[in-house]
C-alpha positions in Angstrom: -37.0 -142.8 -13.8 -36.1 -143.5 -10.3 -36.9 -141.4 -7.2 -33.5 -140.8 -5.5 -34.0 -140.2 -1.6 -31.1 -138.9 0.2 -30.1 -140.4 3.4 -29.7 -138.3 6.5 -25.6 -140.0 6.3 -25.9 -138.1 3.0 -26.3 -141.6 0.9 -28.1 -141.8 -1.7 -30.7 -144.4 -2.9 -33.0 -145.4 -5.8 -36.1 -146.7 -5.5 -38.8 -147.4 -8.5 -41.8 -145.2 -9.2 -45.2 -146.0 -7.9 -46.3 -146.9 -10.8 -43.2 -148.6 -12.2 -43.9 -151.0 -9.1 -47.2 -151.4 -9.6 -46.0 -153.1 -13.1 -43.3 -154.9 -11.6 -45.9 -156.5 -9.0 -48.4 -157.5 -12.2 -45.4 -158.9 -14.0 -44.5 -160.9 -11.5 -48.8 -162.7 -10.7 -48.4 -163.7 -14.4 -48.7 -167.3 -14.7 -45.6 -167.0 -17.2 -43.2 -166.3 -14.4 -41.7 -168.7 -12.1 -41.3 -168.3 -8.4 -43.5 -167.3 -5.1 -45.9 -163.8 -5.8 -45.3 -161.5 -3.3 -47.9 -158.9 -2.1 -47.5 -155.8 -0.8 -48.2 -154.9 3.2 -50.4 -151.9 2.2 -53.1 -155.0 0.0 -56.6 -155.5 1.0 -56.7 -158.2 3.7 -58.5 -160.0 1.6 -55.6 -161.0 -0.5 -54.0 -161.3 3.2 -56.1 -163.7 4.1 -55.8 -165.7 0.5 -51.8 -165.0 0.9 -52.2 -166.8 4.7 -54.3 -169.4 2.8 -51.6 -170.8 0.2 -49.2 -170.7 3.0 -50.8 -172.9 4.5 -51.4 -175.0 2.1 -47.5 -174.8 1.2 -47.0 -175.5 5.5 -48.9 -178.8 4.8 -47.2 -180.0 1.7 -43.6 -179.3 3.1 -44.7 -180.6 6.7 -45.6 -183.9 4.8 -42.9 -184.4 2.3 -45.5 -184.7 0.1 -44.6 -184.1 -3.6 -46.3 -181.1 -6.3 -48.0 -183.8 -7.7 -49.3 -185.9 -4.8 -51.1 -182.7 -3.2 -52.3 -182.3 -6.1 -54.2 -185.4 -5.9 -54.9 -184.6 -2.9 -56.7 -181.6 -2.3 -58.8 -182.5 -6.5 -56.5 -180.8 -8.6 -53.8 -180.5 -11.8 -50.1 -179.9 -10.9 -50.4 -176.5 -13.1 -53.2 -175.1 -10.4 -51.3 -177.0 -7.6 -48.3 -175.2 -8.5 -50.5 -172.0 -9.0 -51.5 -172.3 -5.5 -48.2 -173.5 -4.0 -46.5 -170.1 -5.9 -49.0 -167.7 -4.6 -50.8 -166.7 -7.2 -53.6 -165.4 -5.2 -55.1 -163.5 -7.5 -57.0 -166.3 -9.9 -58.6 -167.5 -6.1 -61.6 -166.6 -4.5 -60.7 -166.6 -0.6 -63.7 -169.8 -0.7 -62.3 -171.7 -3.3 -58.6 -171.8 -1.3 -60.5 -172.3 2.0 -61.8 -175.0 0.2 -58.7 -176.7 -0.6 -56.7 -175.6 2.7 -60.0 -177.7 5.0 -58.8 -181.2 3.0 -55.6 -181.1 4.2 -56.5 -179.5 7.6 -60.1 -181.0 8.6 -60.9 -179.3 11.7 -59.1 -176.4 10.3 -60.4 -172.9 12.4 -60.2 -169.1 11.0 -60.3 -166.8 13.8 -61.2 -162.5 12.6 -59.9 -159.7 15.1 -61.2 -156.9 15.2 -57.8 -154.0 16.1 
């Protein structure tokens, strides 16, 4: 069931219920879905870190114009596993594992932790 929200101009916008959004996110994170996983704005910090590490790995692939297979070989993965990293399937990985892949690509990688 969709939520209806009336805007100031009188128009109505329909949004999925919170439980439906969680189910959609879970489904999109599945390996059966082709495409990149998106994390919510209120995701845990650990998920945000993993997402950023995947982003840096993808950035490297694009900057070096590597095929997925070439990237996989460079970081010691098979091609399907590299695809999961490149599509942000972060629930499959620890921060340490993704950091290990990133360090192979960026040997001088530094991580900075800031307190807000």
